[in-house]
N, CA, C and O of each residue as an XYZ file, in Angstrom:
620
protein
N      -7.358     31.973      2.491
C      -8.560     30.581      2.947
C      -7.674     30.138      4.088
O      -6.451     29.997      4.089
N      -8.757     29.904      5.286
C      -8.373     29.587      6.465
C      -8.056     28.067      6.656
O      -8.570     27.354      5.794
N      -7.320     27.430      7.601
C      -6.995     26.049      7.521
C      -6.253     25.252      6.834
O      -5.317     25.879      6.338
N      -6.243     24.085      6.560
C      -5.545     23.191      5.882
C      -6.362     21.899      5.337
O      -7.447     21.457      5.715
N      -5.597     21.500      4.454
C      -6.351     20.147      4.082
C      -5.303     18.867      3.975
O      -4.523     19.171      3.073
N      -4.987     17.702      4.452
C      -4.665     16.689      4.206
C      -5.334     15.685      3.151
O      -6.455     15.283      3.459
N      -4.974     15.386      2.358
C      -6.008     14.609      1.575
C      -5.218     13.844      0.454
O      -4.442     14.466     -0.271
N      -5.423     12.449      0.307
C      -4.803     11.643     -0.661
C      -5.677     10.846     -1.316
O      -6.438     10.064     -0.747
N      -5.595     11.030     -2.667
C      -6.101      9.692     -3.566
C      -5.102      9.324     -4.470
O      -4.273      9.950     -5.131
N      -5.381      8.199     -4.336
C      -4.249      6.952     -5.140
C      -5.415      5.933     -5.680
O      -6.447      5.508     -5.161
N      -4.727      5.711     -7.082
C      -5.346      4.164     -7.717
C      -4.156      3.823     -8.138
O      -3.337      4.563     -8.684
N      -4.008      2.297     -7.799
C      -2.648      1.523     -7.970
C      -2.894      0.040     -7.344
O      -3.711     -0.426     -6.550
N      -1.986     -0.385     -7.953
C      -2.248     -2.019     -7.927
C      -1.599     -2.511     -6.385
O      -0.968     -1.667     -5.750
N      -1.770     -3.850     -5.831
C      -1.239     -3.906     -4.529
C       0.072     -5.097     -4.543
O      -0.044     -6.224     -5.025
N       1.222     -4.592     -3.948
C       2.356     -4.875     -4.335
C       2.133     -6.526     -3.613
O       2.520     -7.500     -4.260
N       1.596     -6.677     -2.478
C       1.353     -8.224     -1.969
C       0.218     -8.202     -1.455
O      -0.609     -7.304     -1.617
N       0.050     -9.428     -0.632
C      -1.439     -9.320     -0.118
C      -0.968     -8.529      1.184
O       0.085     -8.248      1.755
N      -2.679     -8.278      1.368
C      -2.515     -7.454      2.855
C      -2.245     -7.977      4.189
O      -2.657     -9.124      4.363
N      -1.574     -7.346      5.312
C      -1.332     -8.457      6.383
C      -2.332     -7.520      7.409
O      -2.563     -6.312      7.360
N      -2.794     -8.483      8.284
C      -3.408     -7.842      9.046
C      -3.396     -8.454     10.631
O      -3.058     -9.573     11.017
N      -3.799     -7.510     11.249
C      -3.366     -7.923     12.947
C      -4.454     -7.213     13.734
O      -5.110     -6.259     13.317
N      -4.568     -7.798     14.934
C      -5.412     -7.470     15.932
C      -4.921     -6.999     16.859
O      -3.987     -7.554     17.440
N      -5.360     -6.004     17.185
C      -4.691     -5.147     18.584
C      -5.308     -5.471     19.563
O      -6.443     -5.929     19.425
N      -4.731     -5.323     20.833
C      -4.848     -5.697     22.263
C      -6.295     -5.303     22.615
O      -6.996     -5.948     23.395
N      -6.688     -4.154     21.951
C      -7.935     -3.477     22.566
C      -8.959     -3.882     21.134
O      -9.731     -3.070     20.625
N      -8.746     -5.409     20.608
C      -9.698     -5.918     19.557
C     -10.100     -5.186     18.326
O     -11.116     -5.317     17.643
N      -8.964     -4.291     18.174
C      -9.584     -3.498     17.024
C      -8.752     -4.136     15.656
O      -7.582     -4.436     15.894
N      -9.164     -4.341     14.447
C      -8.796     -4.981     13.543
C      -7.449     -3.590     12.595
O      -7.834     -2.449     12.341
N      -6.290     -3.976     12.321
C      -5.351     -3.107     11.537
C      -4.798     -3.664     10.418
O      -4.153     -4.691     10.630
N      -4.874     -3.222      9.109
C      -4.694     -3.889      8.090
C      -3.565     -2.792      7.129
O      -3.713     -1.630      6.752
N      -2.623     -3.605      6.992
C      -1.424     -2.824      5.987
C      -1.327     -3.622      4.688
O      -1.383     -4.845      4.562
N      -1.150     -2.566      3.622
C      -0.476     -3.173      2.472
C       0.057     -1.817      1.884
O      -0.086     -0.647      2.240
N       0.805     -2.489      0.726
C       1.282     -1.688      0.004
C       0.668     -1.121     -1.551
O       0.389     -2.137     -2.188
N       0.407     -0.065     -2.257
C       0.203     -0.018     -3.600
C       1.049      0.816     -4.599
O       1.693      1.816     -4.281
N       0.971      0.284     -5.849
C       2.090      0.884     -6.720
C       1.433      1.906     -7.206
O       0.219      1.700     -7.196
N       1.800      3.124     -7.710
C       1.205      4.265     -8.545
C       2.499      4.335     -9.893
O       3.695      4.504     -9.659
N       1.982      4.186    -11.089
C       3.035      4.376    -12.283
C       2.568      5.580    -13.165
O       1.374      5.824    -13.338
N       3.733      6.431    -13.798
C       3.229      7.130    -14.450
C       4.054      7.084    -15.714
O       5.197      6.713    -15.445
N       3.898      7.298    -16.837
C       4.813      7.273    -18.182
C       4.897      8.562    -18.879
O       3.949      9.344    -18.943
N       6.157      8.785    -19.447
C       6.282      9.944    -20.087
C       7.326      9.879    -21.009
O       8.015      8.861    -21.069
N       7.554     10.943    -21.815
C       8.573     10.525    -22.851
C       9.452     11.896    -22.574
O       8.921     12.985    -22.353
N      10.877     11.677    -22.620
C      12.410     11.968    -22.104
C      12.520     13.048    -23.218
O      13.024     12.758    -24.303
N      11.997     14.422    -22.921
C      12.365     15.764    -23.924
C      13.708     15.096    -24.672
O      13.667     14.715    -25.841
N      14.666     15.027    -24.000
C      15.939     15.046    -24.512
C      16.149     13.868    -25.425
O      16.641     14.024    -26.542
N      15.825     12.822    -25.015
C      16.087     11.539    -25.981
C      15.195     11.016    -26.345
O      15.533     10.195    -27.198
N      13.624     11.022    -26.086
C      12.535     10.686    -26.917
C      12.105      9.277    -26.225
O      11.021      8.707    -26.351
N      13.038      8.933    -25.594
C      12.484      7.450    -24.704
C      11.377      7.609    -24.047
O      11.013      8.755    -23.785
N      10.681      6.599    -23.680
C       9.800      6.443    -23.005
C      10.142      6.064    -21.864
O      11.004      5.185    -21.866
N       9.707      6.475    -20.688
C      10.063      6.499    -18.894
C       9.256      6.189    -18.202
O       8.356      6.996    -17.972
N       9.246      5.084    -17.675
C       7.869      4.467    -16.658
C       8.619      5.446    -14.980
O       9.818      5.655    -14.796
N       7.793      5.746    -14.288
C       8.264      6.186    -12.851
C       7.245      5.410    -11.953
O       6.029      5.516    -12.119
N       7.759      4.703    -11.088
C       6.429      4.022    -10.052
C       7.064      4.222     -8.734
O       8.245      4.033     -8.441
N       5.936      4.702     -7.861
C       6.028      4.991     -6.685
C       5.260      4.260     -5.787
O       4.077      4.049     -6.054
N       5.880      3.744     -4.515
C       4.927      2.778     -3.787
C       4.732      3.491     -2.503
O       5.569      4.158     -1.894
N       3.488      3.247     -2.181
C       2.443      3.781     -1.051
C       2.389      2.946     -0.053
O       2.151      1.767     -0.318
N       2.611      3.378      1.428
C       2.279      2.392      2.375
C       0.856      2.741      2.576
O       0.496      3.918      2.613
N      -0.143      1.531      2.735
C      -1.594      1.960      3.469
C      -2.290      1.376      4.496
O      -2.375      0.147      4.493
N      -2.759      1.952      5.296
C      -3.216      1.297      6.541
C      -4.673      1.769      6.438
O      -4.965      2.886      6.011
N      -5.669      0.766      6.894
C      -6.866      0.494      6.846
C      -6.989      0.030      8.476
O      -6.222     -0.664      9.144
N      -8.240      0.681      8.836
C      -8.568      0.137     10.131
C      -9.943     -0.518     10.255
O     -10.683     -0.427      9.275
N     -10.459     -1.292     11.545
C     -11.371     -1.602     11.680
C     -12.411     -2.643     10.644
O     -12.216     -3.855     10.554
N     -13.673     -1.812      9.809
C     -14.442     -2.257      9.088
C     -13.868     -2.504      7.759
O     -13.888     -3.526      7.074
N     -13.269     -1.160      7.507
C     -12.214     -1.686      5.846
C     -11.269     -2.549      6.102
O     -10.861     -3.144      5.104
N     -10.690     -2.872      7.283
C      -9.570     -3.734      7.281
C      -9.923     -5.391      7.120
O      -9.269     -6.373      6.766
N     -11.261     -5.169      7.555
C     -11.951     -6.662      7.545
C     -12.337     -7.071      5.652
O     -12.294     -8.121      5.012
N     -12.712     -5.577      5.277
C     -12.901     -5.893      3.725
C     -11.747     -6.178      2.819
O     -11.844     -6.933      1.851
N     -10.488     -5.462      3.212
C      -9.292     -5.477      2.946
C      -8.625     -6.971      3.071
O      -7.982     -7.538      2.188
N      -8.898     -7.417      4.235
C      -8.739     -8.820      4.437
C      -9.218     -9.598      3.698
O      -8.428    -10.321      3.091
N     -10.677     -9.765      3.451
C     -11.407    -10.628      2.907
C     -11.088    -10.466      1.264
O     -11.180    -11.453      0.533
N     -10.813     -9.515      0.885
C     -11.141     -9.586     -0.506
C      -9.955     -9.105     -1.765
O      -9.922     -9.421     -2.955
N      -8.914     -8.109     -0.854
C      -7.811     -7.566     -1.667
C      -6.817     -8.922     -1.663
O      -6.859     -9.801     -0.803
N      -5.958     -8.891     -2.763
C      -4.953     -9.731     -3.013
C      -3.706     -9.268     -3.948
O      -3.906     -8.261     -4.627
N      -2.809     -9.717     -4.020
C      -1.384     -8.629     -4.482
C      -2.148     -8.521     -6.081
O      -3.073     -9.262     -6.413
N      -1.754     -7.808     -6.671
C      -2.261     -7.300     -8.000
C      -3.388     -6.712     -8.243
O      -3.614     -6.106     -9.290
N      -4.318     -6.857     -7.155
C      -5.638     -5.905     -7.534
C      -5.480     -4.598     -7.350
O      -4.745     -4.032     -6.541
N      -6.497     -3.963     -8.456
C      -6.383     -2.493     -8.327
C      -7.429     -1.931     -7.485
O      -8.599     -2.295     -7.367
N      -6.775     -0.940     -6.895
C      -8.082     -0.186     -5.508
C      -7.655      0.995     -5.896
O      -6.686      1.296     -6.593
N      -8.732      1.857     -5.211
C      -9.253      3.103     -5.081
C      -8.898      3.344     -3.701
O      -9.340      2.624     -2.806
N      -7.927      4.566     -3.423
C      -8.175      5.090     -2.135
C      -7.809      5.970     -1.888
O      -6.798      6.538     -2.301
N      -9.093      6.501     -0.625
C      -8.806      8.145     -0.017
C      -8.632      8.069      1.055
O      -9.296      7.301      1.751
N      -7.596      8.912      1.579
C      -7.272      9.013      3.112
C      -6.576     10.375      3.569
O      -6.934     11.493      3.198
N      -5.478     10.079      4.473
C      -4.556     11.330      4.487
C      -3.415     11.042      4.927
O      -3.331      9.995      5.569
N      -2.423     11.708      4.765
C      -0.861     11.025      5.158
C      -0.727     11.383      6.211
O      -1.273     12.435      6.545
N       0.183     10.518      7.289
C       0.318     10.434      8.705
C       2.020      9.753      8.592
O       2.406      8.752      7.989
N       2.713     10.647      9.344
C       3.828     10.243      9.508
C       4.145      9.823     10.965
O       4.007     10.760     11.751
N       4.490      8.792     11.460
C       5.193      8.209     12.475
C       6.438      7.971     12.906
O       7.259      7.484     12.128
N       6.735      8.245     14.078
C       8.178      7.454     14.607
C       8.113      6.716     15.514
O       7.116      6.498     16.202
N       9.470      6.117     15.649
C       9.931      5.017     16.821
C      11.177      4.949     16.948
O      11.928      5.579     16.204
N      11.649      4.088     18.016
C      12.999      3.790     18.455
C      13.339      2.341     17.568
O      12.525      1.418     17.606
N      14.281      2.258     16.979
C      14.554      0.983     16.422
C      15.562      0.431     17.751
O      15.802      0.901     18.863
N      16.006     -0.802     17.025
C      16.755     -1.719     18.388
C      18.346     -0.915     18.473
O      19.209     -1.186     19.308
N      18.447      0.007     17.507
C      20.060      0.361     17.831
C      19.763      1.966     18.402
O      20.720      2.740     18.404
N      18.549      2.402     18.839
C      17.922      3.589     19.436
C      18.102      4.617     18.516
O      18.340      5.761     18.905
N      18.001      4.294     17.179
C      17.979      5.337     16.109
C      16.519      5.517     16.074
O      15.748      4.609     16.385
N      16.093      6.827     15.651
C      14.544      7.447     15.646
C      14.640      7.238     13.792
O      15.469      7.644     12.978
N      13.272      6.349     13.630
C      13.054      5.793     12.166
C      11.866      6.167     11.938
O      11.049      5.887     12.815
N      11.465      6.775     10.939
C      10.440      7.148     10.089
C       9.320      6.759      9.142
O       9.624      6.358      8.019
N       7.987      6.850      9.525
C       7.267      6.100      8.395
C       5.956      7.032      7.848
O       5.129      7.557      8.593
N       5.966      7.097      6.594
C       4.823      7.951      6.011
C       3.855      7.136      5.295
O       3.984      6.495      4.252
N       2.855      7.292      6.068
C       1.532      6.329      5.474
C       0.271      6.745      5.380
O      -0.312      7.336      6.289
N      -0.285      6.425      4.137
C      -1.914      6.917      3.853
C      -2.957      5.937      4.664
O      -3.206      4.757      4.419
N      -3.569      6.893      5.847
C      -4.513      6.276      6.456
C      -5.864      6.346      5.700
O      -6.509      7.393      5.673
N      -6.289      5.187      5.073
C      -7.652      5.420      4.092
C      -8.643      5.115      4.987
O      -8.777      4.201      5.801
N      -9.312      6.062      4.677
C     -10.899      6.118      5.108
C     -12.256      5.966      3.794
O     -13.404      6.388      3.925
N     -11.796      5.385      2.812
C     -12.410      5.245      1.803
C     -11.561      4.203      0.851
O     -10.401      4.560      0.651
N     -11.937      3.066      0.284
C     -11.521      2.461     -0.522
C     -12.181      1.601     -1.305
O     -12.945      0.878     -0.667
N     -12.162      1.442     -2.327
C     -13.347      1.017     -3.616
C     -12.063      0.195     -4.448
O     -11.199      0.730     -5.141
N     -12.265     -1.630     -4.077
C     -12.041     -2.298     -5.417
C     -12.262     -2.001     -6.850
O     -13.385     -1.797     -7.311
N     -11.124     -1.978     -7.578
C     -11.420     -1.748     -8.907
C     -11.062     -3.194     -9.788
O     -11.122     -3.254    -11.016
N     -10.767     -4.076     -9.096
C     -10.385     -5.054     -9.952
C     -11.717     -5.822     -9.861
O     -12.341     -5.766     -8.801
N     -12.184     -6.515    -10.869
C     -13.755     -7.403    -10.428
C     -13.369     -8.715    -10.210
O     -12.200     -9.077    -10.352
N     -14.453     -9.604     -9.808
C     -14.120    -10.906     -9.318
C     -13.634    -11.809    -10.707
O     -12.772    -12.682    -10.610
N     -14.136    -11.560    -11.678
C     -13.840    -12.267    -12.974
C     -12.178    -11.984    -12.941
O     -11.450    -12.966    -13.091
N     -11.639    -10.811    -12.770
C     -10.380    -10.482    -13.233
C      -9.489    -11.011    -12.056
O      -8.337    -11.376    -12.295
N      -9.946    -11.053    -10.941
C      -9.446    -11.288     -9.855
C      -8.965    -13.282     -9.887
O      -7.904    -13.825     -9.582
N      -9.949    -13.729    -10.263
C      -9.819    -15.026    -10.333
C      -8.928    -15.521    -11.409
O      -8.095    -16.411    -11.236
N      -9.194    -14.742    -12.822
C      -8.512    -15.139    -13.602
C      -6.961    -14.824    -13.310
O      -6.079    -15.435    -13.914
N      -6.659    -13.765    -12.281
C      -4.864    -13.212    -12.034
C      -4.838    -14.776    -11.206
O      -4.046    -15.581    -11.696
N      -5.427    -15.126    -10.322
C      -5.175    -16.216     -9.403
C      -4.693    -17.564    -10.542
O      -3.685    -18.244    -10.350
N      -5.410    -17.710    -11.434
C      -5.284    -18.824    -12.201
C      -4.263    -18.870    -13.162
O      -3.708    -19.910    -13.517
N      -4.023    -17.782    -13.570
C      -2.856    -17.472    -14.594
C      -1.621    -17.044    -14.036
O      -0.651    -16.862    -14.771
N      -1.557    -16.851    -12.721
C      -0.158    -16.403    -11.833
C       0.634    -17.593    -12.390
O       0.161    -18.715    -12.574
N       1.869    -17.222    -12.630
C       2.900    -17.976    -12.598
C       3.476    -18.461    -11.352
O       3.737    -17.575    -10.538
N       3.792    -19.924    -10.935
C       3.839    -20.240     -9.510
C       5.278    -19.944     -9.172
O       5.502    -19.741     -7.978
N       6.137    -19.894     -9.881
C       7.688    -19.695     -9.838
C       8.165    -18.261     -9.768
O       9.049    -17.811     -9.040
N       7.327    -17.546    -10.769
C       7.575    -16.019    -10.683
C       6.625    -15.121     -9.769
O       5.460    -15.383     -9.471
N       7.429    -13.919     -9.358
C       6.666    -13.014     -8.496
C       5.322    -12.341     -9.556
O       5.509    -12.258    -10.770
N       4.448    -12.049     -9.137
C       2.941    -11.465    -10.091
C       3.581     -9.825    -10.536
O       4.029     -8.971     -9.772
N       3.481     -9.788    -11.530
C       4.022     -8.517    -11.977
C       2.577     -8.079    -12.823
O       2.073     -9.030    -13.421
N       2.079     -7.180    -12.910
C       0.694     -6.643    -13.314
C       0.942     -5.184    -14.278
O       1.144     -4.048    -13.850
N       0.871     -5.544    -15.399
C       0.515     -4.044    -16.343
C       1.917     -3.290    -15.941
O       1.803     -2.124    -15.563
N       3.222     -3.863    -15.993
C       4.433     -3.117    -15.932
C       4.808     -2.635    -14.603
O       5.806     -1.930    -14.455
N       3.996     -3.008    -13.553
C       4.111     -2.705    -12.228
C       5.371     -3.526    -11.739
O       5.271     -4.751    -11.803
N       6.645     -2.936    -11.217
C       7.598     -3.748    -10.599
C       7.428     -4.371     -9.518
O       6.457     -4.214     -8.777
N       8.554     -5.297     -9.293
C       8.245     -5.901     -7.874
C       8.156     -4.686     -6.773
O       8.222     -3.502     -7.100
N       8.026     -5.056     -5.683
C       7.844     -3.976     -4.331
C       9.662     -3.663     -3.843
O      10.312     -4.559     -4.382
N      10.239     -3.088     -3.351
C      11.511     -3.227     -2.858
C      11.644     -3.926     -1.901
O      10.641     -3.870     -1.189
N      12.433     -4.595     -1.511
C      12.565     -5.328     -0.445
C      13.406     -4.969      0.547
O      13.843     -5.734      1.407
N      13.604     -3.997      0.457
C      15.007     -3.563      1.781
C      14.660     -3.408      2.968
O      13.520     -3.016      3.215
N      15.461     -3.647      3.855
C      15.105     -3.608      5.069
C      14.508     -2.787      5.523
O      13.556     -3.155      6.212
N      14.718     -1.472      5.397
C      13.865     -0.176      5.810
C      12.227     -0.705      5.346
O      11.297     -0.703      6.152
N      12.112     -1.080      4.120
C      10.558     -1.194      3.927
C      10.032     -2.353      4.435
O       8.802     -2.314      4.450
N      10.612     -3.600      4.951
C      10.378     -4.337      6.101
C       9.920     -3.707      7.146
O       8.757     -3.796      7.538
N      10.955     -2.909      7.760
C      10.995     -2.303      9.319
C       9.702     -1.437      9.275
O       9.080     -1.325     10.331
N       9.299     -0.897      8.308
C       8.016      0.058      8.119
C       6.935     -0.949      8.319
O       6.099     -0.684      9.183
N       6.836     -1.954      7.719
C       5.427     -3.093      7.735
C       5.685     -3.615      8.863
O       4.693     -3.528      9.586
N       6.550     -4.121      9.366
C       6.615     -5.065     10.392
C       6.454     -4.667     11.788
O       6.220     -5.384     12.761
N       6.649     -3.170     11.712
C       6.791     -2.257     13.286
C       5.705     -2.759     13.886
O       4.595     -2.742     13.355
N       6.015     -3.386     15.380
C       5.397     -3.705     16.361
C       4.734     -2.674     17.394
O       3.678     -2.800     18.015
N       5.498     -1.797     17.399
C       5.337     -0.368     18.293
C       4.802      0.715     17.553
O       5.376      1.713     17.119
N       3.530      0.344     17.467
C       2.687      1.659     16.862
C       1.968      2.343     17.988
O       1.151      1.851     18.767
N       2.506      3.783     17.915
C       1.602      4.527     18.387
C       0.672      5.082     17.864
O       0.753      5.907     16.954
N      -0.778      4.494     18.639
C      -2.191      4.427     17.906
C      -2.539      6.020     18.310
O      -2.076      6.399     19.385
N      -3.345      7.004     17.500
C      -4.014      7.993     18.066
C      -5.084      7.999     18.375
O      -5.727      9.022     18.608
N      -5.662      6.416     18.470
C      -7.322      6.669     19.080
C      -6.945      5.657     20.116
O      -7.759      5.324     20.978
């Protein structure tokens, strides 16, 4: 087989509202994270285990407009895209890396009625937690990856 494939397909829940910014060349960039979960039974103990992975998603231009307008924390979304790893120098001159899914197709799976219900029923004091999805990690590294202002744009 000739060539190679870089394809990612994910279905998960948004960990927080999308973050949008307009670049100098008037191109819109939107970032958000989604959680995917899998459950299994531990063969040794018979206990039910859950494993959650967090994925950083990047959408551009028209998809960024849609994400900004319609996506909210807790919404379920289908993402197709490719993996991209970028690097930059932090304030301590250390090389930092981030692996992201650059989406080229996105389908919202939460209906309007479900989204409105989630907003009305969401507790005001506690963070939203949909269907056992744990809170997104708040480590400094995760924030650095999302707040990085020195993007090397491939276009």
